[in-house]
C-alpha positions in Angstrom: -16.3 78.9 110.6 -14.4 78.8 113.8 -15.8 80.7 116.7 -13.5 82.2 119.3 -14.9 82.7 122.7 -12.6 84.7 124.8 -12.6 84.1 128.5 -11.4 86.2 131.4 -14.3 87.5 133.8 -15.8 91.1 134.6 -13.2 93.7 135.7 -11.6 91.8 138.5 -9.7 89.1 136.8 -7.5 88.3 139.7 -10.5 87.9 142.0 -13.0 86.4 139.6 -11.3 84.4 136.8 -11.6 80.6 137.2 -11.1 79.5 133.7 -7.8 78.4 132.3 -5.5 80.6 130.2 -6.4 78.8 127.0 -9.3 80.2 125.2 -11.7 77.5 124.0 -12.5 77.3 120.3 -15.9 76.2 119.2 -16.3 74.9 115.7 -19.8 75.5 114.4 -21.1 75.2 110.8 -24.3 76.3 109.3 -26.8 73.5 108.9 -28.3 74.2 105.6 -31.1 71.6 106.1 -32.5 73.2 109.2 -31.5 76.8 108.0 -30.1 77.7 111.3 -29.8 81.4 112.0 -26.6 83.1 113.0 -25.9 85.0 116.2 -23.2 87.4 117.3 -22.9 88.3 121.1 -20.8 91.3 121.9 -19.8 92.3 125.5 -17.7 91.5 128.5 -17.8 88.8 131.3 -21.6 89.1 131.4 -21.6 87.8 127.8 -19.1 85.0 128.1 -20.6 83.9 131.4 -17.6 84.0 133.8 -17.7 81.2 136.4 -20.5 79.3 134.8 -20.5 76.5 132.2 -20.5 77.6 128.6 -24.0 76.2 128.1 -25.3 78.4 131.0 -24.1 81.8 129.8 -26.6 84.3 128.5 -26.1 83.9 124.7 -26.4 80.1 124.9 -29.4 80.2 127.1 -31.0 82.7 124.7 -30.4 80.2 121.9 -32.0 77.5 124.0 -35.1 79.6 124.5 -35.4 80.4 120.8 -35.0 76.7 120.0 -37.8 75.9 122.3 -40.0 78.2 120.4 -39.1 76.7 117.0 -36.3 79.1 116.0 -33.1 77.2 115.1 -30.0 79.3 115.9 -26.4 78.2 115.5 -24.1 78.3 118.6 -23.4 81.9 119.1 -20.2 83.6 118.0 -19.0 85.5 121.1 -16.6 88.5 121.1 -16.2 89.2 124.8 -13.6 89.2 127.6 -13.7 89.8 131.3 -12.7 93.3 132.1 -13.4 94.9 128.7 -14.6 98.4 128.5 -16.3 99.9 125.4 -12.9 100.9 123.9 -11.5 97.4 124.4 -14.5 95.8 122.8 -14.1 98.1 119.9 -10.5 97.1 119.5 -11.3 93.4 119.7 -14.0 93.7 117.0 -11.6 95.5 114.8 -8.9 92.8 115.3 -11.5 90.0 114.7 -12.1 91.5 111.2 -15.6 89.9 111.1 -16.9 90.1 107.6 -20.2 88.2 107.6 -23.7 89.4 108.5 -25.7 87.9 111.4 -29.4 87.3 111.9 -29.2 88.3 115.5 -26.8 90.5 117.5 -26.8 91.3 121.2 -24.8 94.0 122.9 -24.2 94.3 126.7 -21.2 96.5 127.7 -20.3 99.2 130.2 -19.8 97.8 133.6 -16.1 98.1 133.4 -16.4 101.7 132.3 -18.3 102.3 135.5 -16.0 100.3 137.7 -12.9 102.1 136.5 -14.5 105.5 136.9 -14.4 106.3 133.3 -16.1 109.3 131.8 -19.8 109.1 131.0 -19.2 111.3 128.0 -16.6 108.8 126.6 -19.0 105.9 127.4 -21.8 107.6 125.4 -19.6 108.2 122.4 -18.1 104.7 122.3 -21.4 102.9 123.1 -23.1 104.8 120.3 -20.3 103.7 118.0 -20.6 100.0 119.1 -24.3 100.2 118.6 -23.8 101.3 115.0 -21.2 98.5 114.6 -23.8 96.0 115.9 -26.4 97.3 113.4 -23.9 96.9 110.7 -23.3 93.3 111.6 -27.0 92.6 111.6 -27.7 94.7 108.5 -31.0 95.7 110.1 -31.5 97.6 113.4 -34.5 95.5 114.3 -32.2 92.4 114.6 -30.0 94.1 117.3 -30.9 93.7 121.0 -29.2 95.7 123.7 -29.2 94.5 127.3 -28.7 96.8 130.3 -25.8 96.6 132.7 -26.6 94.6 135.9 -25.8 95.8 139.4 -22.7 94.1 140.7 -22.8 96.2 143.9 -25.5 94.0 145.4 -23.4 90.8 145.2 -21.4 89.3 148.0 -18.2 90.5 146.3 -19.6 93.9 145.8 -20.6 94.2 149.4 -17.0 93.4 150.5 -15.3 95.5 147.8 -15.2 98.6 149.9 -17.5 100.4 147.4 -20.7 101.9 148.7 -23.5 99.8 147.2 -25.8 102.8 146.8 -23.1 104.7 145.0 -22.5 101.7 142.7 -26.2 101.5 142.0 -26.5 105.2 141.2 -23.5 105.0 138.8 -24.9 101.8 137.1 -28.2 103.7 136.7 -26.4 106.7 135.1 -24.6 104.4 132.6 -27.8 102.6 131.8 -29.6 105.9 131.3 -27.0 106.6 128.5 -27.2 103.2 126.8 -31.0 103.2 127.0 -31.3 106.7 125.5 -28.8 105.9 122.7 -30.5 102.5 121.9 -34.0 103.9 121.7 -32.9 106.9 119.7 -31.4 104.4 117.2 -34.6 102.5 117.0 -33.1 99.3 118.6 -34.7 96.9 121.1 -33.7 97.5 124.7 -34.2 95.0 127.6 -33.7 96.3 131.2 -32.5 93.4 133.3 -31.0 95.6 136.0 -33.9 95.6 138.4 -34.0 91.8 138.3 -30.3 91.6 138.8 -30.7 93.4 142.2 -32.6 90.4 143.5 -29.1 88.9 144.0 -28.9 91.0 147.2 -31.1 88.5 149.0 -31.1 85.5 146.6 -27.6 83.9 146.4 -28.8 81.3 143.9 -28.6 84.2 141.4 -24.8 84.5 142.0 -22.1 82.3 140.6 -19.6 80.6 143.0 -17.1 83.5 142.7 -19.6 85.7 144.6 -19.6 88.3 141.8 -20.9 87.1 138.5 -24.4 85.9 137.6 -25.3 82.2 138.0 -26.9 80.2 135.3 -30.2 80.9 137.0 -29.8 84.6 136.5 -28.7 84.2 133.0 -31.8 82.2 132.3 -33.9 85.1 133.6 -32.1 87.4 131.2 -32.7 85.1 128.3 -36.4 84.9 129.2 -36.6 88.7 129.3 -34.9 89.1 125.9 -36.4 86.2 123.9 -39.9 87.7 123.4 -38.4 90.7 121.6 -36.2 88.4 119.5 -39.1 86.1 118.6 -41.2 89.0 117.6 -38.7 89.8 114.9 -37.5 86.4 113.8 -40.8 84.5 113.7 
């Protein structure tokens, strides 16, 4: 099975993208001897890990944390692109025509809806649909894990963007209130990494070189926050 990891970076491709135009293709095969589990990660630049090495992005660091606890997981299949909103992720999933089921699915989407000033009503509708899609890929709602939207307004780029950081934070909170409510109503695991993401306001080691996206250190923190919920289900 070939895994297509699409690169382009949050919503600000011209300011943030440092990868080349050619999307890398990762070839992974199930190891039947070790019975590796399968993992599908859905999202945007926060899922692909814009401006950090592939091994340092959130999905790969989650795999590393699970491996350290004795859970063997294949390299993640990632459907994500910098700048994607909920509707664009929906379109990409449809185009990918994924047929298989996965042992683990993560979903992190919405920052670009917020950045573009899109309707909260539309976000709720499309997030809810994506959540049901994720459950369909997993075949079991307990194998789906939603991650909240981090606060980009506290980053160096955010502070220079002309946006009011407090306004950005309030809008991020509003979108997270929606994804949290819909996730919990669906009986799906929810991990709130947003408070920790705001530590980037005073700790630049949590920010990638582009001044906007998370560093590998921050992604590790996300993986450490999500992994206990995953281990509880998969062990």
